[in-house]
C-alpha positions in Angstrom: 27.9 -21.4 27.1 28.0 -18.6 24.6 24.7 -17.8 22.8 24.8 -18.8 19.1 25.5 -15.9 16.7 22.3 -14.7 15.0 21.8 -15.8 11.5 23.1 -12.9 9.3 20.6 -13.9 6.6 17.4 -14.9 8.5 14.6 -16.4 6.4 12.3 -13.8 5.0 8.8 -14.0 3.6 8.8 -14.9 -0.1 6.8 -12.0 -1.5 5.1 -11.5 -4.9 2.8 -8.7 -5.8 -0.3 -9.0 -8.0 -1.2 -5.7 -9.6 -4.5 -4.7 -11.3 -5.0 -1.3 -12.7 -7.9 0.5 -14.5 -7.7 4.0 -16.0 -10.6 5.8 -17.5 -10.1 9.2 -19.3 -12.7 12.0 -19.0 -15.7 11.5 -21.3 -14.8 12.6 -24.8 -11.0 12.3 -24.4 -8.8 9.5 -25.5 -5.9 10.4 -23.2 -6.0 9.9 -19.5 -3.9 12.4 -17.5 -3.6 9.9 -14.6 -0.7 7.5 -14.7 0.0 4.4 -12.7 2.8 1.8 -12.7 5.5 0.1 -10.8 8.7 -2.0 -10.8 9.1 -5.0 -8.5 8.0 -3.7 -5.0 7.8 0.1 -5.9 4.5 1.4 -7.2 2.9 4.7 -7.9 -0.2 6.6 -9.1 -0.2 10.2 -10.2 -3.1 12.6 -11.3 -1.9 15.5 -13.4 -3.5 18.9 -13.1 -2.8 21.7 -15.6 -4.6 24.4 -13.8 -5.9 27.3 -16.0 -5.9 25.8 -19.5 -3.1 27.3 -21.6 -3.1 27.4 -25.4 -0.5 25.4 -27.3 1.1 24.0 -24.2 3.1 20.8 -24.9 4.1 20.5 -21.3 0.6 19.9 -19.8 -0.4 17.9 -16.8 -0.4 14.6 -18.7 3.1 15.3 -20.0 4.3 16.2 -16.5 3.0 13.0 -14.9 4.3 10.9 -17.7 7.8 12.6 -17.5 8.0 11.9 -13.8 7.0 8.3 -14.4 9.7 7.9 -17.0 12.2 9.3 -14.5 11.0 6.8 -11.9 11.5 3.9 -14.3 15.0 5.1 -15.4 16.2 5.6 -11.8 14.9 2.3 -10.6 16.6 0.6 -13.5 19.9 2.1 -12.4 19.4 1.7 -8.7 16.4 -0.5 -7.6 16.9 0.3 -3.9 16.8 4.0 -4.3 14.9 5.4 -1.3 11.4 6.8 -2.0 12.5 10.4 -1.0 15.5 10.2 -3.3 13.3 8.7 -6.1 11.0 11.7 -5.8 14.0 14.1 -5.8 15.6 12.6 -8.9 12.3 12.4 -10.9 11.1 15.9 -10.0 14.5 17.3 -10.9 14.4 15.6 -14.3 10.9 16.9 -15.0 11.8 20.4 -14.0 14.8 20.4 -16.3 12.7 19.2 -19.2 10.0 21.8 -18.4 12.6 24.6 -18.5 13.9 23.3 -21.8 10.6 22.4 -23.6 7.9 24.7 -22.3 7.3 27.8 -24.5 8.4 31.1 -23.0 4.8 32.3 -22.7 4.0 29.2 -20.5 7.1 29.6 -18.3 6.3 33.3 -17.7 2.8 32.5 -16.4 2.8 30.1 -13.4 -1.0 29.5 -13.4 -0.4 27.6 -16.6 2.3 25.4 -15.1 1.4 21.7 -14.7 1.3 19.8 -11.4 0.6 16.3 -10.3 -0.5 14.5 -7.2 1.5 11.4 -6.2 1.0 8.2 -4.2 4.3 6.3 -4.1 4.6 3.1 -2.2 7.2 0.4 -1.6 6.4 -3.0 -0.1 9.2 -4.6 1.9 9.0 -8.3 3.1 9.1 -8.8 6.8 12.6 -9.4 8.2 11.8 -12.9 9.4 9.3 -15.5 8.3 8.0 -15.8 11.9 6.9 -12.1 12.1 3.1 -11.5 12.5 3.2 -9.0 9.7 4.3 -10.3 6.3 5.6 -6.9 5.0 5.8 -3.2 5.6 4.3 -0.5 3.4 6.4 2.6 3.0 4.3 5.5 1.5 4.6 9.1 0.3 1.5 11.1 -0.6 1.2 14.6 -2.2 -2.0 16.2 -3.3 -5.5 14.7 -3.1 -4.9 11.2 -4.4 -5.2 8.6 -1.7 -4.2 5.2 -0.4 -6.1 2.5 1.5 -5.1 -0.9 3.0 -8.0 -3.3 3.3 -7.7 -6.4 5.5 -9.3 -9.8 5.2 -11.6 -8.7 8.0 -12.8 -5.7 6.1 -10.9 -3.2 8.2 -9.9 -0.1 6.2 -6.7 1.9 6.9 -7.0 5.1 4.9 -4.2 7.6 4.1 -4.7 11.0 2.5 -2.9 14.3 2.7 -5.9 16.4 3.7 -4.1 19.8 3.3 -5.1 20.2 -0.3 -8.9 19.9 0.1 -8.7 21.9 3.4 -6.8 24.7 1.7 -9.0 24.9 -1.4 -12.3 24.8 0.5 -11.9 28.5 1.5 -12.0 29.9 -2.1 -13.8 27.4 -4.3 -17.1 28.5 -2.8 -18.0 30.8 -5.7 -17.3 28.0 -8.2 -19.7 25.6 -6.5 -22.3 28.3 -5.8 -22.4 29.0 -9.5 -23.2 25.4 -10.3 -25.8 25.1 -7.5 -27.5 28.1 -8.9 -27.9 26.3 -12.3 -25.3 28.4 -14.2 -23.7 25.3 -15.7 -20.2 24.5 -16.8 -20.2 26.7 -19.9 -21.5 29.9 -18.2 -19.2 32.9 -17.8 -20.0 33.0 -14.1 -18.7 29.5 -13.6 -15.7 29.9 -15.9 -14.6 33.2 -14.3 -15.0 31.8 -10.8 -13.0 28.7 -11.7 -10.2 30.6 -13.3 -9.9 32.9 -10.2 -9.9 29.9 -7.8 -7.3 27.9 -9.8 -5.0 30.9 -10.2 -5.2 31.5 -6.4 -4.6 27.9 -5.7 -1.6 27.6 -8.0 0.0 30.8 -6.6 0.0 29.3 -3.1 0.9 25.7 -3.6 4.1 24.3 -2.0 4.0 27.0 0.7 4.0 26.4 4.5 0.4 27.4 4.9 -1.0 25.5 1.9 -0.3 22.1 0.4 2.5 20.1 -1.2 2.3 18.8 -4.8 4.7 17.9 -7.6 5.2 21.0 -9.8 7.9 22.9 -11.8 8.6 25.2 -8.8 8.6 22.6 -6.1 11.8 22.1 -4.1 12.1 18.4 -3.1 13.2 18.1 0.5 12.0 21.6 1.5 9.5 21.2 4.5 6.7 23.0 2.7 7.0 20.7 -0.3 7.0 17.5 1.8 3.9 15.3 1.5 2.5 12.8 3.9 4.9 10.0 5.0 3.6 6.7 6.5 4.8 3.2 7.3 2.2 0.5 7.9 2.5 -3.2 8.7 0.9 -5.5 6.1 -0.7 -8.8 7.1 -1.5 -11.8 5.0 -4.6 -11.1 2.8 -4.2 -7.3 2.9 -4.9 -5.4 -0.3 -3.6 -2.0 -1.1 -5.6 0.5 -3.2 -4.2 3.6 -4.8 -6.8 5.9 -6.3 -7.1 9.3 -8.0 -9.8 11.8 -6.8 -11.8 10.9 -9.9 -12.0 7.3 -8.6 -13.0 8.7 -5.2 -16.0 10.6 -6.5 -18.3 7.7 -5.8 -18.1 8.4 -2.0 -16.5 11.9 -1.9 -18.9 13.6 -4.3 -21.9 11.5 -5.1 -22.3 9.6 -1.8 -23.0 6.3 -3.6 -21.7 4.5 -0.4 -19.5 5.4 2.6 -15.8 5.8 2.1 -15.0 2.6 3.9 -17.6 0.6 1.9 -16.4 2.0 -1.4 -12.8 1.3 -0.6 -13.6 -2.3 0.4 -15.4 -2.7 -2.9 -12.4 -1.3 -4.8 -10.1 -3.7 -2.9 -12.1 -6.8 -3.6 -14.7 -6.1 -6.3 -15.0 -5.4 -10.0 -13.0 -2.2 -10.8 -14.9 -1.6 -14.0 -18.2 -1.8 -12.3 -17.1 0.6 -9.6 -15.9 3.3 -12.0 -18.9 2.9 -14.3 -21.1 3.6 -11.3 -19.3 7.0 -11.0 -19.7 7.6 -14.7 -23.4 7.0 -14.4 -23.7 9.5 -11.5 -21.8 12.1 -13.6 -24.1 11.5 -16.6 -27.2 12.0 -14.3 -25.9 15.4 -13.2 -24.4 16.9 -16.4 -24.3 20.5 -15.2 -23.2 19.8 -11.6 -26.2 21.4 -10.0 -27.1 18.5 -7.7 -23.5 17.5 -7.0 -21.3 20.6 -7.6 -17.8 19.7 -8.7 -15.0 21.3 -10.7 -15.6 19.3 -13.9 -18.6 17.2 -15.0 -16.3 14.2 -15.7 -12.9 13.4 -14.4 -10.2 10.9 -15.2 -10.5 8.0 -12.8 -7.7 5.5 -12.0 -7.4 2.7 -9.5 -4.3 0.6 -8.8 -4.9 -2.5 -6.7 -1.9 -4.4 -5.2 -2.1 -7.7 -3.5 1.0 -8.9 -1.8 1.2 -12.7 -1.8 3.4 -14.8 0.5 4.7 -18.3 -0.1 
């Protein structure tokens, strides 16, 4: 007897995604340079970074991240199944074209003034059959120091981050942090000069084989040195996905308010406002960065929490 032909359209998990997002701008600013959003099963978070602050620059980090987000939305409206790699290529190309058209000549002639942005980009695909142990697959791309965590019902944390950025920067940000430890403060010439030198060096070496990958006007999507971290993870019922900027990671990465795993579990299940306000309180308690040296007293902080729900 011949075996029955497999069902060409096997039953799949019915999948919905609940999304919660909180964005806090730096203290004293109305605009948050982080962006987060999504369409259907494709979601993202970006953290813009201008580098050395340039005068009269309409194409700053916030503009750059927002421009890439607009390109994501336009491409997904045209072709919802665009692959993540193609989505990055299309959006980066659109942002680079607009930068070349809109940025003043003085900005275009001085790369340390060019904007850049981290990226966490994910797509959640339902499992191919309703009988699979995993209910979905998470496809992810990460560039820069924003990160991603998957937290299970049992509290297990699977954490993803492209560590090349902090590893590369650690070697030449020492004078910046030393100035703060010595009590120089954020407004001192010692700190300002050290920061400008470090950022200029960092920007000059980004998207090279021996440094780190990030979205920027000079990045070449698809070139090996510009590729970020790629990952595919199985998702199980009850898993929660957390995308966060480095400002939202300060609680564990800078201030040690809890371990990374404990903090990520809290961000996956707890009150997002309370978590980010705890970071703000720690920043307020160390206004000159002497106890906990960091590049800025306050930082934009954004968390995007995704909960796939199966029927």
